[in-house]
C-alpha positions in Angstrom: 145.0 178.3 114.6 147.7 176.6 116.4 145.9 173.3 117.1 145.1 173.2 113.6 148.5 173.6 112.5 150.0 171.0 114.7 147.3 168.6 113.6 148.0 168.7 109.8 151.4 167.2 110.4 151.5 163.3 110.2 151.7 161.9 113.3 155.2 160.6 113.8 156.3 164.4 112.8 154.3 165.6 115.7 155.7 163.3 117.8 159.2 164.0 116.8 158.8 167.6 117.4 156.9 167.3 121.0 160.2 165.3 121.8 162.6 167.5 120.6 160.5 170.7 122.2 160.4 168.5 125.6 164.8 168.2 125.1 165.2 171.8 124.6 163.1 173.1 127.3 164.8 170.6 129.6 168.2 172.0 128.3 167.0 175.2 128.5 165.8 174.9 132.2 168.8 173.1 133.1 170.9 175.9 131.5 169.1 178.6 133.2 169.5 177.1 136.8 173.2 176.5 136.1 173.7 179.8 134.4 170.7 182.0 136.1 171.7 185.4 134.5 172.1 183.7 131.2 176.0 185.1 131.0 178.1 184.3 127.8 180.9 182.0 129.4 183.4 183.0 127.2 183.5 186.6 128.7 183.8 185.2 132.1 187.3 185.8 133.7 189.0 185.1 136.9 188.8 187.4 139.7 191.5 188.4 141.8 190.7 186.7 144.9 189.2 183.2 143.4 191.4 181.4 145.6 190.6 183.1 148.6 192.1 185.3 151.5 193.3 182.5 154.0 196.9 184.3 154.3 199.5 182.0 156.3 201.4 183.6 159.2 204.9 183.2 157.4 203.7 185.1 154.2 201.4 187.8 155.3 200.1 190.0 152.5 201.1 193.2 154.6 201.4 195.5 151.1 197.9 194.4 150.5 196.6 195.3 153.7 198.6 198.4 153.4 197.0 199.2 150.0 193.4 197.9 150.9 193.3 199.5 154.7 196.0 201.7 155.2 197.1 199.4 157.6 200.4 197.4 157.9 200.6 195.3 161.0 204.0 195.3 162.8 205.8 192.0 163.3 205.1 192.5 167.1 201.2 192.4 165.9 201.6 189.8 163.9 203.2 187.9 167.0 200.9 188.7 169.4 197.8 187.9 167.1 199.4 184.3 166.2 200.0 183.2 170.1 196.5 184.6 171.0 194.7 182.1 168.8 194.2 178.8 169.3 193.5 175.2 167.6 190.5 173.7 169.4 191.3 169.9 169.7 191.6 168.7 166.2 188.2 170.1 164.7 188.0 173.7 165.6 189.3 177.1 166.5 189.4 179.3 169.8 191.6 182.2 171.6 192.5 183.0 174.4 190.7 186.3 175.9 192.2 187.1 179.0 195.8 186.9 180.8 194.3 184.0 183.0 194.0 181.5 180.2 190.4 182.3 179.4 189.5 180.5 176.1 186.9 181.3 173.8 185.2 179.1 171.1 181.6 178.2 169.6 179.3 176.3 171.4 179.1 173.8 168.8 182.6 173.2 169.1 182.2 172.6 173.0 179.3 170.5 172.7 180.8 167.3 173.3 182.9 168.5 176.4 179.8 169.5 177.6 178.1 166.4 177.3 181.4 164.6 179.1 181.5 166.6 182.4 177.7 166.1 182.7 177.1 164.2 186.3 173.9 162.1 187.1 171.0 164.1 187.1 172.4 167.2 185.2 171.5 168.2 181.7 173.5 171.1 180.5 172.3 170.8 177.2 168.7 171.9 178.2 169.9 174.1 181.1 173.4 175.6 180.5 176.2 175.2 182.4 177.9 178.0 184.9 180.9 177.6 187.0 180.1 180.0 189.8 183.7 180.1 191.1 186.9 178.8 190.1 186.6 175.5 192.0 183.4 175.0 190.1 185.2 174.8 186.7 185.4 171.2 185.3 188.1 169.4 183.6 187.5 168.0 180.2 188.8 164.6 179.6 190.8 163.9 176.4 190.5 167.8 175.6 193.8 169.8 174.6 194.3 173.2 172.8 197.5 174.0 170.8 199.3 177.6 170.3 201.1 177.8 167.4 204.6 179.1 168.8 207.0 178.6 166.1 207.3 178.1 161.9 210.0 176.6 160.2 210.5 176.4 156.1 211.4 172.7 155.3 210.7 173.0 151.9 213.9 172.3 150.2 215.0 169.1 152.2 211.5 167.6 151.8 211.5 168.3 148.0 215.1 167.2 147.5 214.2 164.0 149.4 211.2 163.4 147.2 212.8 164.1 143.6 215.2 161.2 144.6 212.7 158.7 143.7 212.1 157.2 140.2 208.2 156.9 140.1 205.4 158.6 141.7 205.0 155.9 144.5 208.7 156.1 145.6 208.5 159.9 145.6 205.3 160.0 147.7 207.3 157.5 150.0 210.3 159.4 150.3 208.5 162.5 151.0 206.3 160.8 153.5 209.1 159.7 155.1 211.2 162.6 155.5 208.3 164.5 156.5 208.4 162.0 159.5 211.8 162.4 160.4 211.8 166.1 160.5 208.8 166.0 162.8 210.4 163.5 165.5 213.4 165.4 165.3 211.7 168.7 166.2 209.5 167.3 168.7 212.9 166.2 170.3 214.7 169.5 170.0 211.8 171.6 171.4 209.4 169.6 173.5 206.8 170.9 171.0 203.9 169.1 169.2 205.4 169.4 165.7 203.3 169.2 162.4 205.0 169.6 158.7 202.4 170.9 156.7 202.3 171.2 152.7 201.2 174.4 151.2 200.2 174.7 147.9 200.0 171.4 147.2 203.7 170.7 147.7 205.3 174.0 146.7 206.2 175.0 150.3 206.7 172.8 153.2 206.3 174.4 156.9 206.9 172.8 160.3 204.5 174.0 162.5 205.7 173.8 166.2 202.4 173.7 168.7 202.7 174.0 172.6 200.0 171.9 174.0 197.9 172.5 176.8 196.2 169.3 178.3 194.2 170.4 181.2 191.3 172.3 179.9 188.0 173.2 182.2 184.6 174.2 181.3 183.6 177.5 182.3 180.6 178.4 180.6 177.9 177.0 178.4 174.7 178.3 177.0 171.6 175.9 176.7 171.6 174.3 173.4 168.5 176.6 172.5 170.4 179.5 172.8 173.6 177.8 171.3 171.7 176.5 168.5 168.9 178.5 168.2 166.9 177.7 165.3 168.3 174.1 164.8 169.0 172.8 161.5 166.6 175.0 159.2 168.6 177.7 160.2 171.8 176.5 159.8 174.0 177.9 157.2 171.8 180.9 156.9 171.5 184.5 157.6 169.9 186.6 159.4 170.6 184.5 162.7 170.3 184.7 166.2 172.8 182.4 167.6 174.9 182.6 171.0 177.1 179.9 169.6 179.7 180.4 172.4 181.5 178.4 175.1 184.2 179.8 177.5 186.8 177.3 178.8 190.1 178.1 180.7 193.7 176.5 180.6 195.3 175.4 183.7 199.0 175.1 183.9 201.1 172.0 185.5 200.8 173.1 189.0 196.8 173.3 188.9 196.5 176.9 188.7 194.8 179.3 185.8 197.4 179.8 182.9 199.2 182.9 182.9 198.7 183.7 179.0 201.4 186.2 177.8 199.4 186.7 174.7 195.7 187.2 174.5 192.7 189.5 172.8 191.6 192.5 174.7 187.8 192.8 174.6 185.5 195.3 172.6 182.5 196.1 173.9 181.7 198.5 171.1 181.8 196.0 168.5 183.1 196.9 164.7 181.1 199.2 161.9 180.1 198.1 158.4 183.5 198.7 156.3 186.0 198.6 159.2 188.8 195.9 158.7 188.4 193.0 160.6 190.4 190.0 160.4 189.6 186.2 161.3 192.3 184.3 162.8 191.8 180.2 162.7 192.4 177.5 161.4 190.1 176.6 158.3 190.1 172.9 157.3 190.2 172.2 153.7 189.5 174.0 150.6 189.9 172.6 147.0 190.6 175.9 145.3 194.3 175.0 143.5 192.5 171.7 142.2 192.6 171.4 137.9 189.5 172.0 136.5 189.3 168.1 135.4 189.6 167.2 139.1 186.8 169.6 140.3 184.6 168.1 137.8 185.5 164.6 138.9 184.3 165.7 142.6 181.3 167.2 141.0 180.2 164.2 138.9 181.3 161.2 140.9 183.0 161.6 144.3 180.8 164.0 146.2 177.5 162.7 145.1 178.9 159.4 146.5 179.6 160.9 149.6 176.2 162.8 149.9 174.6 159.5 149.1 176.4 157.9 152.2 175.5 160.9 154.5 171.6 160.8 153.5 171.5 157.3 154.8 173.3 157.9 157.8 170.8 160.6 158.6 167.8 158.6 158.1 169.3 156.1 160.1 169.6 158.2 163.0 166.5 160.1 162.6 165.0 156.4 162.5 167.0 155.5 165.5 165.9 158.4 167.4 162.3 158.0 166.9 162.0 154.5 167.5 164.2 154.9 170.8 163.4 158.4 172.3 165.4 157.7 175.2 168.8 157.8 173.0 168.0 161.4 172.0 170.8 163.0 173.9 173.4 160.5 173.0 172.5 160.3 169.4 172.2 164.0 168.9 175.2 165.2 168.4 176.1 162.7 165.7 172.9 163.8 164.1 173.9 167.6 164.1 177.4 166.4 162.7 175.9 164.6 159.8 173.1 167.1 158.6 175.8 169.8 158.9 177.6 167.9 156.6 174.5 167.3 154.5 173.9 171.0 153.7 177.6 171.5 153.0 177.9 168.8 150.1 174.5 169.7 148.9 175.6 173.5 148.4 179.2 172.3 147.1 177.8 170.3 144.5 175.1 173.0 143.3 178.4 175.6 143.4 180.2 173.0 140.8 177.3 172.7 138.8 177.2 176.8 138.2 178.5 177.3 134.9 179.9 180.7 135.8 181.9 179.9 138.8 183.4 176.7 136.6 183.9 179.4 133.8 186.0 181.6 136.5 188.2 178.3 137.1 188.7 177.5 133.7 189.9 181.0 132.8 192.3 180.8 135.6 193.9 177.5 134.7 194.2 178.6 131.2 196.2 182.1 132.2 198.3 179.6 134.4 199.2 177.4 131.6 200.0 180.1 129.4 202.4 181.3 132.1 204.1 178.1 132.5 204.1 177.9 128.8 205.8 181.3 128.2 208.9 180.2 130.0 210.9 177.2 128.6 212.5 176.0 131.7 208.8 176.1 133.4 207.3 174.3 130.2 210.0 171.5 130.5 209.4 170.9 134.1 205.5 171.4 134.4 204.1 171.7 130.9 202.6 168.3 130.5 201.2 167.8 134.3 197.7 169.0 133.7 197.4 166.3 131.0 198.9 163.6 133.1 196.5 164.6 136.0 193.6 164.3 133.3 194.7 160.8 132.2 194.3 159.8 136.0 191.1 161.7 136.5 189.7 159.8 133.4 190.8 156.3 134.7 189.2 157.4 138.0 186.1 157.7 136.3 186.0 154.6 134.1 186.5 152.5 137.6 184.0 154.7 139.6 181.1 153.9 136.7 182.1 150.3 137.7 181.2 150.4 141.1 178.1 148.5 142.6 176.7 146.9 145.6 178.9 144.1 145.7 182.3 145.7 144.6 182.4 149.3 146.5 185.6 148.3 148.4 187.3 146.8 145.5 186.4 149.9 143.6 188.0 152.2 146.2 191.1 150.7 146.5 191.6 150.8 142.9 190.7 154.4 142.8 192.9 155.0 145.9 195.9 153.5 144.2 195.1 156.0 141.1 194.7 158.9 143.7 198.0 158.3 145.1 199.7 159.2 141.8 197.5 162.0 141.1 198.7 163.2 144.5 202.4 163.4 142.8 201.4 165.2 140.2 199.5 167.8 142.3 202.4 168.6 144.7 204.3 169.0 141.2 201.6 171.6 139.9 201.6 173.1 143.1 205.7 173.6 142.9 204.6 175.5 139.2 201.9 177.5 141.1 204.2 178.9 143.7 207.0 179.4 140.8 204.5 181.2 138.8 202.4 183.5 141.7 204.7 183.2 145.0 202.8 184.1 147.8 200.6 186.4 146.0 197.8 183.6 146.4 197.0 181.8 149.6 197.3 178.1 149.9 194.7 176.0 150.4 193.1 175.8 153.8 195.0 172.5 155.7 193.5 173.2 159.1 196.7 175.1 160.3 196.7 179.1 161.4 195.4 181.5 159.0 194.5 185.3 158.9 191.7 186.8 156.6 190.7 190.2 155.8 187.7 191.3 155.3 184.7 193.9 156.4 180.7 193.6 157.6 178.7 194.3 154.8 175.1 193.9 154.1 173.6 192.2 150.7 170.9 190.9 149.1 169.3 187.7 149.2 165.6 186.5 148.6 164.2 189.6 147.0 165.4 191.8 150.2 168.6 193.2 152.0 170.0 191.6 155.0 170.9 193.4 157.8 174.7 193.7 158.6 174.0 193.3 161.9 171.0 191.5 164.1 169.3 192.1 167.8 167.9 190.5 170.4 164.5 191.7 169.0 165.3 189.0 166.0 165.4 186.6 168.2 162.2 186.8 170.1 160.4 187.4 166.5 161.5 184.1 165.7 160.2 182.6 169.0 156.6 183.9 168.7 156.6 183.7 164.8 157.2 180.3 164.8 154.4 179.5 167.6 157.2 178.8 170.6 157.9 175.4 168.6 161.4 173.8 168.7 163.9 174.5 167.2 162.8 178.0 167.8 161.8 177.3 171.4 163.9 179.2 174.0 164.7 178.4 177.7 162.4 179.8 180.8 165.2 182.2 181.5 164.9 183.8 177.9 161.2 184.0 177.9 160.7 186.9 180.6 164.2 188.7 180.1 165.8 190.8 183.1 164.8 194.3 182.8 168.5 195.6 182.5 168.8 193.3 179.4 168.9 195.8 176.2 167.1 193.9 173.1 168.9 196.3 171.0 172.3 195.1 171.5 173.8 193.7 168.3 173.7 190.1 168.3 175.0 188.3 165.4 176.6 189.8 162.1 177.9 189.3 158.7 181.1 189.9 157.1 183.0 189.1 153.8 186.0 187.3 155.7 187.2 184.0 153.8 186.2 181.0 156.4 185.7 177.3 155.8 184.8 174.5 158.5 187.3 174.3 160.9 187.0 178.1 161.3 184.3 177.6 163.7 185.5 179.2 167.0 187.7 181.8 165.3 188.0 185.0 167.2 187.1 188.0 164.4 189.5 191.2 165.7 190.1 194.8 164.5 193.3 196.7 163.9 193.6 196.9 167.6 193.6 193.3 167.9 190.4 193.5 169.7 187.5 190.9 169.9 184.6 192.1 168.0 183.2 188.7 167.2 183.3 185.1 167.5 183.2 183.5 163.9 180.5 180.1 164.1 178.9 179.6 160.7 178.6 180.8 157.1 175.4 181.5 155.0 173.9 179.1 152.0 175.7 181.3 149.6 179.1 180.5 150.9 179.1 177.0 150.2 181.0 177.0 147.0 183.8 178.7 148.9 185.1 175.0 148.9 186.4 175.6 145.7 186.1 179.3 144.9 185.7 182.2 146.9 183.8 185.5 146.5 185.6 188.6 147.8 182.7 190.8 147.7 180.3 188.5 149.1 179.5 188.5 153.0 179.8 184.9 153.8 180.9 185.0 157.1 178.1 184.6 160.4 179.7 185.8 163.8 178.3 186.1 167.3 178.6 190.1 168.1 181.4 191.0 170.9 178.8 193.5 172.3 175.8 190.9 172.3 178.1 188.2 174.0 178.9 190.7 176.6 175.4 191.9 176.9 173.9 188.3 177.6 176.6 187.0 180.0 176.3 190.1 182.1 172.8 190.9 182.2 170.8 187.8 181.0 172.9 184.9 182.4 174.4 187.3 185.4 178.0 185.7 185.1 179.4 188.6 186.8 182.9 186.9 187.3 183.1 185.9 183.7 181.5 189.4 182.7 184.0 191.3 184.6 187.1 188.9 183.4 186.0 189.6 179.7 185.9 193.5 180.5 189.2 193.5 182.6 191.4 190.8 180.8 191.7 189.3 184.0 190.1 187.6 186.8 188.7 190.2 189.3 188.8 189.1 192.7 
């Protein structure tokens, strides 16, 4: 009957209905993909921690910790935790884990350093590296770690200087000049490395003073197939089975192991689901405080353009490796870095196209603007800031639409000029945010030290439930399930584990702590400031954390302290290192 009914219509009507039906199906499909639960977007509200839990050490949320965990850390605890943490070069996090300067970070953070100290005939990526004695520890050329020793608030002098400018460009120039002046002055006064950090996009400025350690030596690194087990397919996934660790040691100016006054003790019993845990590290960059129009520009213009470039680089590197197998070792570090970024941008773009997540951002912005408009003094200072930012964003869109294969650099420079003006209004909005919310909302990540709270927790995924912790059994299951093939192959030492190696030991775990790139290598500690894990990744669900955080969803993947100790002691049999971890000092 349906066929006869359709055939009774004139052909042009049938064609019209077919097109409309196809368009509607496409629209419905797109809507379902971006709003899978079919949520009424008008009812979506911002959530309490949409802007995250990357708390600064100058503004720790002590009342919140007390209310949530019945734990109110004393200043002594906060100072010890801060001074035990490290920034690893300019790309990762790390920590002191013994009084003799032992430093722990990720394998993927130390990968380049491991490459640097290989001698002819050695292949530490294939075989791993073990310094049997102190004398065997190898100095890494150019590597340094930074310890945050002091924080000074310099907001008033920077904002006052910036406000003397008459245009956005002048204000930015005056701000930058003042920042450079402060950094130089404090470095000369203290001898420390100084970095002035903009928090809340200029609502607060803090001078961070770092003690830099330049003599850093390699102590232990597992082989790649343990430190990056599962390779790119398993990257940003969970459950995981990764020994993503490397140990270094800081030496003093006399060439002796540094006597660290502050370091994290080791928990051999690990942590349990529901127990309050804290990640202490240096999250790199987030965009949670951007306006909706700025996020939409990133979604539609900026991030797809960046992803297109990354895709080209990845394809090029793969071709070069395929054509020149001898270059594989030299190029793999770059390939890993770009494939990592590839997954990140794919995930962020997917998140920005999620209608529900964007509805939460819109609701927060609506409430923020209403709070500004409700107070005449705030409305006068900040009321038109959103519209000014939106005008600049729309102008950038028009210019970006003119981009082609021959004018890329010209377009880039025009967009950069507008972005400079936009940067000034972001600062204005940052002041407004701070005036309205104070420190109840944490600032965006700035690759500076933060403390993030959370708990180990299971979650639903892929039609099943992810275990809160994995064990070594899972590693062997993937090894055999994938027919022992790369990237799930194992080094010979793992194939027949020693009898004393306990396969039931917890290996990796998932928690709700708030992290982003830069947090790699961060320690995860309990209330007693003991190491219970080593952060190394987020799961695939964490990609949208770049612009909005889901506080009830576990996104942080860590190596369990129990698994780390078990591997070092019974798999690699690095007795010297195992004893130092256990006792917090070199055991002679």
